[in-house]
C-alpha positions in Angstrom: 118.5 85.4 93.9 116.3 82.6 92.6 112.7 83.1 91.6 111.1 81.0 94.4 113.3 82.5 97.0 112.1 86.0 96.1 108.5 84.7 96.4 109.3 83.2 99.7 110.9 86.4 101.0 107.9 88.4 99.9 105.5 86.0 101.6 107.4 86.3 104.9 107.5 90.1 104.6 103.7 90.2 104.1 103.3 88.0 107.2 105.5 90.3 109.2 103.7 93.4 108.0 100.5 92.2 109.6 97.5 94.6 109.3 99.6 97.3 107.7 100.5 95.2 104.6 103.0 96.2 101.9 103.0 98.3 98.8 104.7 97.5 95.5 107.0 100.5 96.2 108.1 98.9 99.6 108.6 95.5 98.1 110.6 96.9 95.2 112.7 99.0 97.5 113.5 96.2 100.0 114.3 93.6 97.4 115.9 96.1 95.0 113.6 95.2 92.2 111.9 97.4 89.6 108.3 98.2 90.3 107.4 96.2 87.3 109.3 93.1 88.6 107.7 93.5 92.0 104.3 93.7 90.5 104.9 90.5 88.5 106.1 88.7 91.7 103.1 89.9 93.6 100.6 88.8 90.9 102.2 85.4 90.9 102.2 85.2 94.7 98.5 86.3 94.9 97.6 83.6 92.3 99.6 80.9 94.0 98.3 81.6 97.5 94.7 82.0 96.4 94.6 78.9 94.3 95.6 76.5 97.1 93.0 73.9 97.9 93.3 74.2 101.6 93.6 77.7 103.0 92.6 79.8 106.0 93.6 83.1 104.5 94.0 84.8 101.2 96.3 87.6 99.8 94.4 90.7 98.8 95.2 94.1 97.3 93.3 96.9 99.1 94.0 100.2 97.5 97.6 99.3 96.5 98.4 97.6 99.8 98.8 93.9 99.8 97.9 92.0 103.0 96.8 88.6 104.3 93.2 88.4 105.4 91.1 85.5 106.8 88.4 84.1 104.7 85.0 85.7 105.3 83.2 82.4 104.9 84.8 81.3 108.2 83.8 84.5 110.1 81.5 82.8 112.6 84.4 80.5 113.8 86.8 83.4 114.1 84.2 85.3 116.0 83.7 82.4 118.5 87.5 82.2 118.9 87.7 85.9 119.7 84.8 85.7 122.2 86.5 82.8 124.0 89.8 84.6 124.2 88.2 88.0 125.0 88.7 87.7 128.8 92.2 86.0 128.7 95.5 87.7 128.4 98.8 86.1 127.3 101.8 86.2 129.6 103.3 88.8 127.3 100.2 91.0 127.5 100.1 90.6 131.4 103.8 91.5 131.6 103.2 94.6 129.4 100.2 95.6 131.5 102.1 95.2 134.7 104.9 97.4 133.5 102.4 100.1 132.5 100.5 99.8 135.8 103.7 100.1 137.9 105.4 102.8 135.8 102.6 104.9 134.4 102.6 107.3 132.6 105.1 105.4 130.3 105.9 105.4 126.6 105.9 102.3 124.4 109.7 102.6 124.0 110.2 102.6 127.8 108.0 99.5 128.1 110.1 97.8 125.4 113.3 98.7 127.2 112.0 97.1 130.3 110.7 94.0 128.6 113.6 93.7 126.2 111.3 93.0 123.2 108.9 94.9 121.0 105.5 95.4 122.4 103.6 97.4 119.8 101.1 94.6 119.2 100.6 94.0 123.0 99.9 97.7 123.5 97.4 97.7 120.7 95.7 94.7 122.2 95.5 96.2 125.7 94.1 99.5 124.2 91.5 97.4 122.3 90.5 95.7 125.5 90.3 99.1 127.2 92.8 98.1 129.9 95.2 100.9 129.0 94.8 104.3 127.3 96.7 107.3 126.1 97.1 109.6 129.0 99.2 112.3 127.3 102.3 113.0 125.3 105.9 113.1 126.6 107.6 116.4 126.1 110.5 115.0 124.1 111.2 115.0 120.3 108.5 113.2 118.5 106.1 113.6 121.4 105.6 109.9 122.1 102.3 108.7 123.6 102.2 108.1 127.3 100.1 105.2 128.5 98.3 104.5 131.7 95.7 102.1 133.0 92.0 102.6 132.7 89.0 102.3 135.0 88.3 99.0 133.3 91.7 97.8 134.5 90.9 98.8 138.0 87.6 97.0 137.8 89.1 93.9 136.2 91.6 93.6 139.0 89.2 94.8 141.8 91.5 97.7 142.7 90.2 100.9 144.3 93.6 102.6 143.7 97.0 101.7 142.3 98.3 101.7 145.8 96.7 98.3 146.2 99.1 96.8 143.7 101.5 94.4 145.3 104.8 96.0 146.2 107.7 95.0 144.0 110.8 93.6 145.7 114.1 94.9 144.8 116.2 92.4 142.9 119.1 93.0 145.2 117.1 91.6 148.1 116.6 88.3 146.4 120.2 87.7 145.3 123.5 89.4 144.8 124.9 89.1 141.2 128.4 89.1 142.4 127.7 86.0 144.5 126.1 84.3 141.6 129.1 84.9 139.4 131.5 83.8 142.1 129.5 80.7 142.9 129.4 79.7 139.2 133.0 80.5 138.8 133.9 78.4 141.8 131.7 75.5 140.7 133.5 75.5 137.3 136.9 75.4 139.0 135.9 72.7 141.4 134.7 70.4 138.5 138.1 70.5 136.8 
């Protein structure tokens, strides 16, 4: 693999790792490099990123963990952004919240199975906004956390109880999958 490609891969890995960051050991293991080689690449990447003339973040090493952080000199703008977005939820967050509200207590893995995508970040965001909380542990191997909604959720949506949530319609009532397939199949034949 070429030198710049390795730097590019490491940068992408750091981005994906988010707040957790990456250690030299992780980088060397994933890229099958020696720890010395991984350290050399990281030193170069830190220097390259931190020497850019226009930047909104920097690459730091906190206790052997490398991660991207925003520049502290722009803190007031980031704070305003957070305050403006404090009372809004993305569609993904609303979807995750609805799944938890209708199925509580529920594990993160069960939410992900329903959504079809990972939702670890969404759950952390909802916990941080105090809309959901840990309500126990499932009695299965690993004892995964069970989540449920909070009083803040009830207040935010003006609910006295979860019974006031709108009833979910069964998908079968809205359409029959066999009919959809047959209709599509018939349309394709008719067009030929």
